[in-house]
C-alpha positions as CSV (number, residue, x, y, z in Angstrom):
1,C,0.2,-91.1,-44.4
2,P,1.3,-91.8,-40.8
3,C,-2.3,-91.8,-39.8
4,A,-3.7,-95.2,-40.8
5,W,-6.1,-94.7,-37.9
6,L,-7.8,-91.9,-40.1
7,A,-8.6,-94.3,-42.8
8,S,-9.8,-97.2,-40.7
9,P,-13.2,-97.3,-38.8
10,L,-12.9,-95.3,-35.6
11,P,-14.1,-96.6,-32.2
12,E,-17.4,-95.3,-30.8
13,S,-15.4,-93.0,-28.5
14,L,-13.5,-91.3,-31.3
15,R,-15.1,-89.3,-34.0
16,L,-13.6,-87.6,-37.0
17,S,-15.5,-84.8,-38.7
18,S,-14.6,-82.5,-41.6
19,P,-16.5,-79.2,-41.4
20,G,-15.5,-77.2,-44.4
21,K,-12.8,-79.9,-45.0
22,A,-11.0,-78.7,-41.8
23,M,-10.4,-82.0,-40.1
24,L,-11.1,-82.0,-36.4
25,L,-11.0,-84.7,-33.9
26,A,-13.6,-84.9,-31.2
27,L,-13.5,-87.2,-28.2
28,S,-16.9,-88.1,-26.8
29,S,-16.5,-90.8,-24.2
30,L,-12.8,-91.7,-23.9
31,A,-12.7,-90.0,-20.5
32,T,-14.0,-91.8,-17.5
33,V,-14.9,-90.4,-14.1
34,S,-14.9,-92.4,-10.9
35,S,-16.2,-91.4,-7.5
36,H,-15.0,-93.0,-4.3
37,A,-18.6,-93.7,-3.4
38,A,-20.0,-94.6,-6.8
39,P,-19.2,-96.6,-10.0
40,P,-17.9,-94.6,-13.0
41,I,-20.3,-92.0,-14.3
42,P,-20.4,-90.2,-17.8
43,F,-17.8,-87.5,-18.1
44,E,-20.4,-84.8,-19.0
45,G,-22.4,-85.7,-15.9
46,L,-19.9,-84.6,-13.2
47,P,-21.3,-84.5,-9.7
48,G,-23.0,-81.5,-8.3
49,E,-21.9,-78.1,-9.6
50,F,-19.0,-79.5,-11.7
51,Q,-20.4,-79.5,-15.3
52,R,-17.6,-80.5,-17.7
53,V,-14.0,-79.9,-18.6
54,V,-13.3,-77.9,-21.7
55,T,-10.1,-77.2,-23.7
56,Q,-8.9,-73.8,-24.6
57,G,-6.2,-72.8,-27.1
58,R,-7.3,-74.1,-30.5
59,P,-7.4,-71.5,-33.2
60,G,-10.9,-70.8,-34.4
61,A,-12.6,-71.9,-31.2
62,A,-11.7,-70.4,-27.8
63,H,-13.6,-73.2,-26.0
64,T,-14.1,-76.7,-27.2
65,A,-16.5,-78.9,-25.2
66,V,-14.4,-82.0,-25.6
67,P,-13.4,-84.2,-22.7
68,G,-9.9,-84.7,-23.8
69,V,-6.9,-83.1,-25.6
70,V,-5.6,-83.7,-29.1
71,L,-2.1,-82.4,-29.7
72,T,0.1,-82.3,-32.8
73,H,3.9,-82.4,-33.0
74,T,5.4,-81.6,-36.4
75,K,9.0,-80.8,-35.3
76,G,11.2,-78.5,-37.3
77,N,10.1,-75.3,-35.5
78,S,10.3,-73.8,-32.1
79,T,6.5,-73.6,-31.6
80,L,5.1,-76.5,-29.6
81,D,1.4,-77.3,-29.5
82,S,-0.4,-77.0,-26.2
83,S,-3.9,-76.9,-24.8
84,T,-5.3,-75.6,-21.4
85,L,-8.1,-77.4,-19.6
86,L,-10.8,-75.5,-17.8
87,L,-13.3,-76.7,-15.2
88,D,-16.8,-75.5,-16.0
89,F,-19.2,-74.9,-13.2
90,E,-23.0,-74.7,-13.0
91,G,-23.4,-70.9,-12.7
92,S,-20.4,-70.3,-10.5
93,S,-18.4,-72.3,-7.9
94,S,-19.8,-72.1,-4.4
95,K,-16.7,-73.4,-2.8
96,P,-13.0,-73.5,-3.7
97,T,-11.9,-76.6,-5.6
98,R,-8.5,-78.1,-5.0
99,W,-7.1,-80.2,-7.8
100,E,-4.0,-82.4,-8.3
101,V,-2.6,-84.3,-11.3
102,D,-1.3,-87.8,-10.7
103,E,2.2,-87.3,-12.1
104,A,2.7,-91.0,-12.5
105,S,-0.1,-91.0,-15.1
106,V,1.7,-88.4,-17.3
107,P,3.7,-90.0,-20.2
108,A,7.1,-88.8,-21.2
109,W,5.8,-87.4,-24.6
110,I,3.8,-84.6,-23.0
111,S,4.3,-82.0,-20.3
112,V,1.8,-80.9,-17.7
113,F,2.0,-77.6,-15.9
114,P,1.1,-76.9,-13.2
115,T,0.4,-80.2,-11.5
116,S,-1.8,-78.9,-8.7
117,G,-3.8,-75.8,-7.8
118,V,-7.0,-74.2,-6.5
119,V,-10.0,-72.9,-8.4
120,P,-11.4,-70.1,-6.3
121,M,-15.1,-69.8,-5.4
122,G,-17.3,-67.5,-7.4
123,V,-16.0,-68.3,-10.9
124,D,-17.8,-69.7,-13.9
125,E,-14.8,-71.5,-15.3
126,G,-11.5,-72.2,-13.6
127,P,-8.2,-73.1,-15.3
128,L,-6.6,-76.4,-14.4
129,F,-3.4,-77.2,-16.2
130,T,-1.8,-76.9,-19.6
131,V,-0.8,-79.9,-21.6
132,G,2.0,-79.5,-24.1
133,T,4.0,-81.6,-26.5
134,S,7.6,-82.7,-25.7
135,S,10.2,-81.2,-28.0
136,M,12.7,-83.9,-28.4
137,G,13.0,-87.6,-29.0
138,V,9.4,-88.5,-30.1
139,A,9.4,-90.6,-33.2
140,E,6.6,-90.6,-35.8
141,R,4.4,-93.7,-35.9
142,T,1.3,-94.9,-37.7
143,E,-1.0,-94.6,-34.6
144,P,-1.4,-91.6,-32.3
145,Y,0.3,-91.7,-28.9
146,A,-2.5,-92.2,-26.4
147,A,-2.7,-91.9,-22.6
148,A,-5.0,-90.8,-19.8
149,V,-3.9,-88.2,-17.2
150,N,-5.6,-88.7,-13.9
151,V,-6.8,-85.5,-12.1
152,T,-8.4,-85.5,-8.6
153,L,-10.9,-82.7,-7.8
154,V,-11.7,-81.9,-4.1
155,S,-14.4,-79.5,-3.1
156,D,-16.4,-79.1,0.1
157,A,-19.5,-78.7,-2.1
158,V,-19.0,-81.8,-4.1
159,G,-16.5,-84.0,-2.3
160,M,-13.7,-85.9,-4.2
161,T,-13.9,-87.0,-7.8
162,T,-11.2,-88.4,-10.0
163,I,-11.2,-87.8,-13.8
164,A,-9.1,-89.7,-16.4
165,V,-8.5,-87.1,-19.2
166,P,-7.6,-88.8,-22.5
167,I,-4.6,-87.3,-24.4
168,L,-3.9,-88.0,-28.0
169,L,-0.6,-86.9,-29.7
170,I,-0.2,-86.9,-33.5
171,V,3.5,-86.9,-34.4
172,A,3.8,-85.9,-38.1
173,P,7.2,-84.4,-38.9
174,A,8.4,-83.3,-42.2
175,T,11.1,-85.2,-44.2
176,T,14.3,-83.3,-44.3
177,V,17.2,-83.0,-46.7
178,Q,19.7,-82.7,-43.8
179,H,19.2,-86.2,-42.4
180,S,17.6,-88.3,-45.2
181,M,20.2,-90.7,-46.7
182,W,21.2,-93.6,-48.9
183,G,21.0,-96.9,-46.9
184,E,19.0,-98.1,-43.9
185,A,18.5,-96.4,-40.6
186,R,19.9,-97.9,-37.4
187,R,17.5,-99.4,-35.0
188,R,17.6,-97.8,-31.5
189,T,14.3,-99.2,-30.1
190,D,11.3,-101.0,-31.5
191,S,9.8,-97.7,-32.6
192,I,12.9,-95.4,-33.1
193,Y,15.3,-95.8,-36.0
194,D,18.2,-93.3,-36.2
195,C,19.5,-92.0,-39.5
196,V,23.3,-92.2,-39.2
197,R,25.4,-91.5,-42.3
198,P,28.7,-93.3,-42.6
199,T,31.7,-91.4,-41.5
200,S,33.6,-92.3,-44.6
201,P,32.4,-92.8,-48.2
202,P,31.0,-96.3,-48.8
203,P,32.6,-98.3,-51.6
204,P,31.3,-97.8,-55.1
205,I,28.3,-99.8,-56.3
206,E,29.5,-102.2,-59.1
207,L,27.0,-102.6,-61.9
208,A,27.1,-104.4,-65.2
209,V,26.0,-102.1,-68.1
210,G,22.3,-102.6,-68.6
211,A,21.7,-104.6,-65.4
212,E,19.3,-103.4,-62.8
213,H,20.3,-103.1,-59.1
214,D,18.0,-102.1,-56.2
215,V,19.4,-99.5,-53.8
216,F,17.4,-98.4,-50.7
217,F,17.3,-95.0,-49.1
218,T,15.6,-93.6,-45.9
219,A,13.5,-90.5,-45.3
220,C,14.3,-88.8,-41.9
221,D,13.0,-86.0,-39.9
222,S,14.8,-82.9,-38.4
223,E,16.0,-85.0,-35.3
224,G,17.6,-87.6,-37.5
225,M,14.8,-90.2,-36.9
226,R,13.3,-92.3,-39.6
227,V,9.8,-91.1,-40.5
228,S,6.8,-93.5,-41.0
229,H,5.2,-91.9,-44.0
230,M,5.5,-91.6,-47.8
231,I,5.8,-88.1,-49.1
232,P,3.8,-86.0,-49.6
233,S,2.7,-86.5,-46.0
234,E,-1.0,-86.6,-45.5
235,G,-0.4,-86.8,-41.8
236,L,1.6,-83.6,-41.8
237,R,-1.2,-81.8,-43.7
238,V,-3.8,-83.0,-41.3
239,A,-1.7,-82.1,-38.3
240,N,-1.3,-78.6,-39.7
241,E,-5.1,-78.3,-40.2
242,L,-5.7,-79.4,-36.6
243,R,-3.1,-77.0,-35.3
244,H,-4.0,-74.0,-37.3
245,G,-7.7,-74.5,-37.6
246,G,-8.0,-74.2,-41.4
247,L,-7.6,-76.1,-44.7
248,V,-4.0,-76.9,-45.7
249,A,-3.6,-77.9,-49.3
250,Q,-0.2,-79.6,-48.9
251,A,2.6,-79.6,-46.4
252,G,6.2,-80.6,-46.4
253,P,8.3,-82.0,-49.2
254,Q,6.6,-83.5,-52.2
255,A,8.9,-85.9,-54.0
256,F,12.3,-87.7,-54.0
257,T,14.2,-88.0,-57.3
258,V,17.1,-90.4,-58.1
259,L,19.6,-89.6,-60.9
260,V,22.5,-91.4,-62.4
261,R,25.0,-88.9,-63.7
262,D,27.9,-89.7,-66.0
263,S,31.0,-88.4,-64.3
264,A,32.7,-87.6,-67.7
265,S,29.9,-86.0,-69.7
266,G,27.6,-84.8,-66.9
267,A,24.6,-86.4,-68.7
268,H,22.1,-87.9,-66.3
269,D,19.1,-90.3,-66.3
270,D,16.2,-90.6,-64.0
271,M,15.8,-93.8,-62.0
272,A,12.6,-95.5,-60.9
273,V,11.7,-95.0,-57.2
274,V,9.0,-96.8,-55.3
275,Y,8.0,-96.6,-51.6
276,A,8.9,-99.7,-49.6
277,S,7.6,-99.1,-46.1
278,D,8.1,-97.0,-42.9
279,G,10.0,-94.2,-44.6
280,R,12.1,-96.5,-46.8
281,Y,12.3,-96.3,-50.5
282,K,13.7,-98.5,-53.3
283,A,15.5,-97.0,-56.3
284,T,16.0,-99.3,-59.3
285,V,19.4,-98.2,-60.7
286,L,20.7,-98.9,-64.2
287,A,24.1,-97.9,-65.5
288,P,23.7,-96.9,-69.1
289,L,27.4,-96.8,-70.1
290,V,30.7,-98.1,-68.9
291,G,32.6,-95.8,-66.6
292,A,32.2,-93.8,-63.3
293,H,28.8,-92.5,-62.4
294,A,27.4,-90.5,-59.5
295,L,24.1,-91.8,-57.9
296,L,22.3,-88.7,-56.7
297,L,19.4,-88.6,-54.2
298,L,17.3,-85.3,-54.3
299,L,14.4,-84.1,-52.4
300,D,12.3,-81.5,-54.3
301,G,15.4,-80.7,-56.3
302,A,17.8,-80.3,-53.3
303,L,20.7,-82.7,-53.1
304,V,20.3,-85.1,-50.2
305,D,23.1,-87.7,-50.5
306,T,25.5,-89.2,-53.1
307,R,26.9,-92.6,-53.9
308,T,29.3,-93.6,-56.6
309,I,28.8,-96.3,-59.3
């Protein structure tokens, strides 16, 4: 699972509940509010007629009284997760409220649109901005991406207030046949490893009959980045539950298989496979007979990559 944070004790400000086994994250006090004339105050206790900020866009609940946004990014499809923030008033707004996002506080892995606007007077709830996931170049990791987007609210009725809205992004992509491969991924940064297959076939693996040899392979996502989970992916299942608002039994590929196939007879034998770490697996390969063999890597029965022995 790429969500070690789900299994470990959560901080007081982060709560995980499982109503009907549909896992939902609730943020209770991650957001902070500061006033130019006062120390930070509780998020739910906004000054004057400002009551709270709510999120809209989750299936199963049009409004969620959560001072923050939890997004999921599963890759592999054209639908990106998003959530719209609304400003809730006590009754209705008595004056227009101008708001502006500090764009310097917006990380590269999310998009915010628009970045400024006006909530008119006389409304119960006024839309602020929509937070969406980025579509490219975000690698899976064991912890959610976290940031706080700063929003300033200005109203003649209330004055100026700055809110730090917490954003969590769960990246949980599926492992793919297209990019998974024999060998190790190439390091690009501390957190991103690219799955780059050799342009020409690697030399055969030389084995003595009956001798074991360890061969590593790498699980990769639809963007050719190494994943951080062991399949089946618990993180992908949880991300789909969060996104679709219902119980998901399983998600994504279920198992790798490694076969040694005799090139002459076509007979094959299953090899032992164990998970190493961070999307890396180790296959213990044994050549049963003298001669040429093919080392096949399969994902749920589909051919991924081939080496020769």
